[in-house]
N, C-alpha and C positions, 0 to 999 in steps of 0.2 A: 504494500499500499504505499502510496506517496502521500507526503504531509504537506505539499506545497499549497497554500490558501490565499496568500496574499495578492496574487494576480485576479483573484474573483471579487476583491473588496473595490468598490466604486472609488475612483481616484479625484471624484468631484467632492469628495467629503473632507471636511476639515480634519485637520489631524487630531484637533481637540474634541472631536464628535464622542458623543457618550456611547458606553458600550456596555453591554449586559449579556453575560455568557450563561447558558444554561445546559448543564449535563444531564444524559440519561445513562442509565446503569447498562442499558444494552442497545446494541447498534437497531434501527429502524428497518424492517423489511423495506424492498424496493416500492411497493405500492404504498406504505406508510410515508415513505420518505416524499413520493409525488404529492400526496394529499397534504403533508406539513407543508411542503414548498408552496402549495396553492393558498394555504391558510395564512402563510408568511406574507406571500405578495399581496393577497387581499387585505390583510392587516396594514401593511405600510403604505398601501395607496389611500388607505381612509383614516390614518393615524392623524389625530389633530390633538392640539395642545390650546385651550380657550379659543376653540373655533378656528385655530391658524392650522393650515395643514403642516405637519411635521416633515421635514425631508428626512424620512427614514430608509433604512435597508435592514433586511433580515436574511440570514443564510442558514441552511442546515449542512453544517461541516462534518466530514467523515462519518455521516451517517447516524452521529448520535450527540452533537453539539449545536445548540439553536443560539446563534449570535445575532443581536438586536443593534443597531446602530442609529443614533439621532444627532444629525448635524445643527447644534443649536447656534452655530454662527449665522445661519440662513433665516432665522426668526426670533431669537432672542431667549429660547429655553423651553424645556420640557417642564410641564407642570406636574403636579401630584396626581391630577386626575388622569393626564396620558401615560405617566407612569404605570397608574393602577390598570389602565386599559392593557398595556403590554401583559402585565402579571395575569390580568383574566385571560389573555390570549394563552399563556403559557400553561395555565391551570385546565383551560379547556383541553389542551393537547394531551395533558396528563390523563384526565378522564377519559377522552377519546380512545387512547391508546394503551390504558392501563399501565402507566409508567410514572415513575417520580423524578421530577426535573428540578427539585429544591434541596436535594441532599448535597451538603457541603461537607461532609464527612468521609465521602468517597473520592479517592483521588485518582486521576487517570494519567499514565505514562506511557511512552512509546519503548517497547522493549522488543527483543527478537525473538521468535518462536524457534521451535526444533528445527524448521527448515532456513533458519537465519533471514527471515523476512520480518520487516519491522510491523508491529501490529500493537494496538491500543491495549493495554491491561488496566483494570481497575483495582484499585486496593483501599482497603478500609483505612482510615488516619490511624486506628488503634493497631494496625498491623505493621507500620510503616517502619518503626525500629528494627522488627523482627525481619523484615525484607532487607534492610541494609545489612544486618549482622549475617545474614545467610546468603550474602551477594546476589540477591534478585535485583536490589535498587543501589546504585553508585552515586557519586556525586556528578558523572557524566550522563545520566540517565536522564532523557528528555521528559520533561513535565508539563501537563496542561495547566497554566497557571490562570484559571478562571475568575481570578479577582481583578483582572486587567479592568480598567476603568475607561480609558480613551481608544481611539482608531489607532493613534500612534503606538499604545502600549500593546495594543493587539497586534499589531504588525511587529513589534519588536520584543515583546515580553511575554506573549501568549505560550509559546511552546519554547522553554528553556531548561537548561541543565539544571538539576536538583541545586547545585552549589551557588546557582545566581538567584535563587528564589527565596522566599520566606521559610520553605521547608528546611532549609540549611541550620537555620538557627533552633529548629524542633528536634533535629536528630542528632546523633553523633555519627560522623561518616567514617567509614575505614580509612585508615592512613594512607593505604595504597589506592584507594579512589580518587 
């Protein structure tokens, strides 16, 4: 699997555009993905903040990450009501597909499978130190930092080595990593 995504982002969005990342514990099926992409497109074309259209974009990346962007430079800001409407969209997706998109205790990493192919592996936060101690995760393992808040961070800090994100302070990395 390739983990290139930056070319899919709209270059006409300001680097400071707000970003929300929602992670699913499973990969959506192809038919689910098509349905979700339709829902995302419909939402962003109708997204408003106090009656003003929001310059928004939404993507389903790698079959399990929904990324919403709002370019506030175009209209002055996303209100609480417009943010609430995006949360309702994600909750609707949760119900429709029987998934959880708000679990922040499950972490996503890019690891090699038995055939040496990169794949997404999920890990509960409570098992992170165990994974490090047993060599499943190291300082160079790529991590999906779903806490990114801007388009610029999404482009540069979403998929980063463990050593370069907040996780490094939470765990004791092996000295050889």
